[in-house]
C-alpha positions in Angstrom: 0.1 0.1 0.3 1.3 3.4 -0.9 0.6 7.1 0.5 -3.1 7.0 1.7 -5.1 9.2 -0.5 -7.2 12.1 1.4 -10.1 10.4 0.2 -9.2 7.4 2.3 -8.2 9.5 5.3 -4.7 10.6 4.3 -3.3 13.8 4.8 -4.3 16.4 1.7 -1.9 17.7 -0.8 -2.6 21.2 -1.0 -3.8 22.8 2.4 -7.2 24.9 2.1 -7.1 28.3 1.5 -4.0 27.8 -1.1 -5.8 28.3 -4.5 -7.0 31.9 -4.7 -10.0 33.0 -6.6 -10.3 34.4 -10.2 -10.0 37.2 -11.4 -7.4 39.2 -9.2 -9.0 42.6 -8.4 -6.8 45.8 -7.7 -7.4 49.5 -7.5 -7.6 50.1 -11.2 -10.7 48.0 -11.0 -12.3 49.7 -8.6 -11.5 53.0 -10.1 -13.1 52.0 -13.5 -16.3 50.4 -12.0 -16.7 53.3 -9.7 -16.3 55.9 -12.8 -19.3 54.0 -14.4 -21.1 53.9 -11.4 -21.3 57.5 -10.8 -21.8 58.5 -14.6 -25.1 59.6 -15.6 -25.8 56.7 -17.8 -25.2 53.1 -16.7 -26.4 51.6 -19.9 -24.4 51.5 -23.3 -22.2 54.6 -23.0 -18.7 55.9 -22.4 -17.0 52.5 -21.0 -18.8 50.3 -23.6 -18.1 52.5 -26.8 -14.2 52.8 -25.4 -14.0 49.2 -24.6 -15.1 48.2 -28.3 -12.3 50.5 -29.4 -9.6 48.8 -26.9 -10.4 45.3 -27.5 -10.4 45.7 -31.3 -7.2 47.2 -31.2 -5.8 44.6 -28.9 -7.1 41.6 -31.0 -6.4 43.3 -34.3 -9.9 43.6 -35.5 -11.5 46.5 -37.6 -15.0 46.7 -36.1 -16.3 45.3 -32.7 -19.8 45.5 -30.9 -19.8 44.6 -27.1 -22.7 42.6 -26.0 -24.1 40.9 -22.9 -22.9 37.8 -23.5 -20.8 35.4 -25.5 -23.8 33.5 -26.6 -25.3 37.0 -27.8 -22.1 37.4 -29.8 -22.6 34.3 -31.6 -26.0 35.0 -32.3 -24.8 38.3 -34.0 -22.5 36.0 -36.2 -25.4 33.7 -37.6 -27.4 36.9 -38.4 -24.4 38.9 -39.9 -23.6 35.4 -42.2 -27.2 35.6 -43.1 -27.8 32.1 -41.8 -31.9 31.8 -41.7 -34.6 29.3 -41.6 -33.3 25.9 -43.0 -29.9 26.7 -43.5 -27.2 24.1 -41.9 -24.6 25.3 -39.9 -21.7 22.8 -39.2 -20.7 22.7 -35.3 -18.4 20.7 -33.6 -20.0 17.8 -31.5 -18.2 18.7 -28.1 -18.4 22.1 -27.3 -20.6 24.4 -25.0 -24.6 24.4 -26.0 -24.2 27.6 -27.1 -22.3 26.9 -29.9 -25.3 25.1 -31.4 -28.1 26.7 -29.6 -27.3 30.0 -31.5 -28.0 28.3 -34.7 -31.5 27.6 -33.9 -32.0 30.8 -32.6 -32.5 31.9 -36.4 -34.0 29.1 -37.3 -31.1 27.5 -39.0 -30.1 23.6 -38.4 -27.0 22.5 -36.6 -25.0 19.7 -38.1 -22.7 18.0 -36.0 -19.1 17.1 -36.8 -17.2 14.5 -34.4 -14.1 16.1 -33.0 -10.3 15.2 -33.2 -9.5 13.6 -30.0 -5.9 15.1 -29.6 -6.9 18.5 -30.0 -10.6 18.3 -28.8 -11.6 20.7 -31.8 -13.6 20.1 -34.8 -12.0 17.1 -37.3 -11.1 18.9 -40.4 -11.2 15.5 -41.9 -14.9 14.9 -41.5 -16.2 18.4 -42.5 -16.8 17.8 -45.8 -18.9 14.6 -45.5 -21.4 16.9 -43.5 -21.6 19.4 -46.0 -24.8 19.7 -48.1 -26.3 22.1 -50.5 -28.4 23.9 -47.5 -24.9 24.0 -45.4 -24.4 28.0 -45.0 -21.6 28.2 -42.4 -18.9 26.6 -40.2 -18.8 27.5 -36.6 -15.5 26.9 -35.5 -14.8 26.5 -31.8 -11.1 27.0 -30.5 -12.0 25.0 -27.3 -10.4 25.4 -24.1 -8.2 28.2 -25.8 -6.5 25.8 -28.3 -6.9 27.4 -32.0 -8.4 25.0 -34.7 -6.7 24.0 -37.7 -7.8 27.2 -39.4 -5.8 26.4 -42.9 -7.7 23.3 -43.4 -10.9 24.7 -42.4 -10.8 28.0 -44.4 -9.6 25.9 -47.2 -12.9 23.6 -47.0 -15.2 27.0 -46.7 -13.5 28.7 -49.8 -14.1 25.5 -51.8 -17.7 25.6 -50.9 -18.5 29.3 -50.6 -19.3 29.0 -46.8 -18.8 31.4 -44.1 -16.8 31.0 -41.3 -17.8 32.0 -37.6 -15.1 31.7 -34.7 -16.6 30.9 -31.4 -13.6 32.5 -29.7 -15.2 32.9 -26.5 -12.4 30.9 -24.5 -9.7 31.9 -26.8 -8.8 35.4 -26.1 -5.2 36.0 -27.4 -4.8 32.2 -28.7 -2.7 32.3 -31.8 -2.6 29.9 -34.8 0.7 30.5 -36.6 1.5 33.7 -35.4 -2.3 35.1 -35.9 -4.7 35.7 -33.0 -8.0 33.8 -33.2 -11.0 35.8 -34.0 -9.3 37.4 -37.2 -9.7 34.6 -39.4 -13.3 34.0 -40.3 -15.7 35.9 -41.4 -16.7 37.1 -37.7 -16.0 36.0 -34.1 -17.5 35.9 -30.7 -15.7 36.1 -27.8 -17.0 36.2 -24.0 -16.2 37.8 -21.0 -18.2 35.6 -18.5 -16.7 35.2 -14.7 -14.4 32.2 -15.5 -13.0 33.5 -18.9 -9.4 34.7 -19.5 -10.7 38.4 -19.6 -13.5 38.4 -17.0 -16.0 40.9 -16.5 -18.4 38.9 -14.8 -20.6 38.7 -17.9 -20.3 40.2 -21.6 -19.2 39.4 -24.8 -17.8 40.8 -28.1 -18.8 40.5 -31.7 -16.1 41.4 -34.5 -15.7 41.7 -37.9 -13.9 43.0 -40.8 -17.0 43.7 -42.7 -19.0 46.9 -42.2 -21.9 45.1 -43.9 -21.5 42.5 -41.4 -21.2 44.8 -38.7 -24.7 46.6 -39.7 -26.5 43.3 -39.9 -25.4 42.4 -36.2 -25.9 45.6 -34.9 -29.5 45.4 -35.7 -30.2 42.2 -34.2 -28.2 43.7 -31.1 -30.8 46.1 -30.5 -34.3 45.5 -31.2 -33.9 45.3 -34.9 -33.3 48.9 -35.2 -30.7 50.2 -37.9 -28.8 53.1 -36.5 -25.1 54.1 -36.0 -25.0 55.9 -33.1 -27.3 55.4 -30.0 -28.2 59.7 -30.4 -29.7 58.8 -33.7 -32.0 55.9 -32.9 -35.3 56.2 -34.5 -37.2 53.7 -32.6 -38.4 51.6 -35.6 -37.9 48.0 -36.0 -36.7 47.0 -39.5 -36.2 42.9 -38.7 -36.2 40.6 -35.8 -34.0 41.8 -33.0 -32.9 41.1 -29.1 -31.7 43.4 -26.7 -27.9 42.3 -26.6 -26.0 45.2 -25.6 -23.8 45.7 -22.7 -23.6 48.1 -19.8 -21.3 50.9 -18.4 -20.3 48.6 -15.3 -19.3 45.4 -16.9 -17.6 47.4 -19.6 -15.6 49.4 -17.2 -14.6 46.2 -15.2 -13.5 44.8 -18.8 -11.4 47.7 -19.7 -9.5 47.3 -16.7 -9.2 43.7 -16.8 -7.8 44.2 -20.2 -5.0 46.3 -19.2 -3.6 43.2 -17.3 -4.7 40.5 -20.0 -1.2 39.9 -21.8 0.1 39.6 -18.0 -2.5 36.9 -17.2 -1.7 34.9 -20.7 1.9 35.0 -20.4 1.3 33.5 -16.7 -1.0 31.0 -18.0 1.4 30.0 -20.9 4.3 29.3 -18.3 1.8 27.5 -15.6 0.6 25.0 -18.1 4.0 24.4 -19.7 5.2 23.7 -15.9 2.4 21.5 -15.2 2.9 19.6 -18.3 6.4 18.7 -17.5 5.8 17.8 -14.2 3.0 15.4 -15.0 4.8 13.9 -18.2 5.8 10.8 -16.1 2.6 10.1 -14.3 0.6 7.1 -15.3 -2.6 6.8 -17.1 -3.0 10.6 -17.9 -3.2 12.1 -21.7 -1.8 15.4 -21.4 -2.8 18.3 -23.6 -1.8 18.3 -27.4 -0.4 21.6 -28.5 0.6 21.1 -32.6 3.4 23.0 -33.9 2.6 26.5 -34.7 -0.4 26.7 -32.4 -0.4 28.9 -29.5 -3.1 28.3 -26.7 -3.9 30.9 -24.1 -4.0 28.3 -21.3 -7.8 28.8 -20.5 -8.8 25.3 -19.3 -6.2 22.8 -18.9 -7.8 19.5 -19.7 -6.3 16.1 -19.0 -8.1 12.7 -20.0 -7.5 9.5 -18.0 -6.4 6.4 -20.2 -9.4 4.3 -19.0 -8.2 1.3 -21.3 -5.0 1.5 -19.5 -6.9 1.6 -16.2 -9.3 -1.3 -17.7 -12.3 0.9 -17.0 -13.4 1.3 -20.8 -16.8 -0.1 -19.8 -17.5 2.2 -17.0 -15.1 5.3 -18.1 -17.5 8.1 -17.1 -18.1 6.6 -13.8 -14.7 5.7 -12.8 -13.6 9.2 -14.1 -15.6 10.8 -11.8 -13.9 8.6 -8.6 -10.5 10.0 -9.8 -11.8 13.5 -9.9 -13.5 13.0 -6.3 -9.9 11.9 -5.1 -8.3 14.7 -6.7 -10.6 17.4 -5.1 -10.1 15.5 -1.6 -6.1 16.4 -2.1 -7.3 20.1 -2.9 -7.3 20.3 -6.8 -9.8 22.3 -8.1 -11.1 20.1 -11.0 -14.1 18.9 -12.8 -15.9 17.9 -15.7 -16.6 20.8 -17.8 -19.4 19.6 -20.7 -20.9 16.3 -18.9 -22.9 15.2 -22.2 -22.0 15.5 -26.4 -24.4 17.8 -28.0 -26.0 15.5 -30.1 -27.1 13.7 -27.0 -29.0 16.6 -25.7 -32.2 16.4 -25.2 -33.2 19.5 -27.6 -31.5 17.6 -30.5 -32.5 14.4 -29.5 -36.2 15.5 -29.5 -35.8 17.9 -32.4 -38.1 20.3 -30.9 -36.5 23.8 -30.1 -39.4 26.1 -30.1 -42.4 23.6 -30.2 -44.2 21.4 -32.5 -40.9 20.1 -34.0 -39.4 23.7 -34.8 -36.9 24.6 -36.6 -36.4 20.9 -37.6 -40.0 20.3 -39.0 -39.8 23.8 -41.1 -40.8 23.2 -44.8 -37.5 24.7 -45.7 -35.2 22.3 -43.3 -34.2 19.0 -44.5 -33.7 15.7 -42.3 -30.6 15.7 -40.2 -29.1 12.5 -38.2 -28.0 13.2 -34.6 -27.3 9.4 -33.7 -25.0 9.7 -30.9 -22.7 6.4 -32.2 -21.4 9.1 -35.3 -19.3 11.1 -32.8 -17.3 8.3 -30.9 -14.4 10.9 -30.7 -16.6 13.2 -28.9 -18.1 10.6 -26.7 -14.9 9.3 -25.6 -13.2 12.7 -24.8 -16.5 13.5 -22.8 -16.5 10.3 -20.8 -12.8 10.7 -19.8 -11.9 14.6 -19.1 -11.3 16.6 -16.4 -10.0 20.4 -16.4 -8.7 23.3 -14.5 -8.7 26.8 -14.7 -8.2 28.6 -11.4 -5.4 26.8 -10.0 -3.1 28.1 -12.8 -4.1 31.3 -13.0 -3.1 34.4 -11.3 -3.0 35.6 -8.3 -1.7 32.0 -7.7 2.0 30.9 -8.1 4.0 28.2 -9.6 4.2 26.8 -6.1 0.4 26.0 -6.7 1.3 24.2 -10.0 3.9 22.2 -8.2 0.9 21.0 -5.5 -1.4 20.5 -8.3 1.0 18.1 -10.0 2.1 16.5 -6.6 -1.5 15.9 -5.8 -2.3 14.2 -9.2 0.7 12.2 -9.0 -0.4 10.9 -5.6 -3.7 10.0 -6.9 -2.6 8.5 -10.0 -0.1 6.2 -8.1 -2.2 5.1 -5.5 -5.3 4.6 -8.0 -5.8 0.9 -6.7 -7.3 2.5 -3.4 -10.1 3.9 -5.6 -11.0 0.0 -6.6 -11.9 -0.8 -3.0 
């Protein structure tokens, strides 16, 4: 018998209170947020406009619109790309639900494509077989901050005259061959949710290089109205619209955090590289893959457990939860990010988004197959992964990374204790 696991009564590796919360807050954040609070308007105004300009300059985009969520920004991307009733949009089979439900929000049909297990991103080799005459766009998700293979995807899009939408909600600052994500496709979406690398509690950003797409996205963003400046609103609705605008307090917080984002990303690169080195010889772990020319932002460090080597292919998901429970008992803040592949979710299995089978029963739609066995790599990943964010971010330091590695080593080298 080796060292007793904490879950079996042993001493935990990471003392309580060691891991500090995200994001770090300092006087700059307080100054910006209080200035917004003291301003005459708390809705879309000075801070929102400044944040749009600053984020666009930071990421390398021509146009940007700040929204109340990354989901809203994704919906705006669909409208900007003219995806409408009965159109099909290709989406990875494993990602956050918004990457697919944004498609339904404009009566289009999500068509799922399996992922590449190594990178966890959409498998370019499987995209073409999913294309039909109704395909309008590809949503490319840079999952967990690792860029997708943009050369392959853009070549396919050009071949079939498809729009490319980048879901960069988790990928602030990630680069593919030296170029930041969110600058490859026709338009892109970012999120500033609490756990994102740029956190404002909530919020999002739509970005594009096209003035025409900007206008279409802006109409959806504000009730279906068309205007370039809030002062010029005529309050006339020209199309379907929502209220997706951001607010001054969130934008002010985001502006303050943006000033430190490069420092955050530099540390995340250092911490994730160190953790990979420390875990390289720990048994039964499948560590993150970073192909040459890819620069992830360290958003979510995702490990898969080798269930075949562990003898648990038959109950992979259940045994994965046992391992996670043991890791948490050692003080590691880790967990399952997405528990289901998208095609397995009830809304897609039932094909009933709005009631009475819509949008799938729309006369302009054609049948699609969401049989879960079509997505084996997505399911394998879903059943075997665990992910971490906060322990590998500031204000934590590299001593925390070493403790996390020690906890993983302790659990994985005493895995027999979980069989009891």
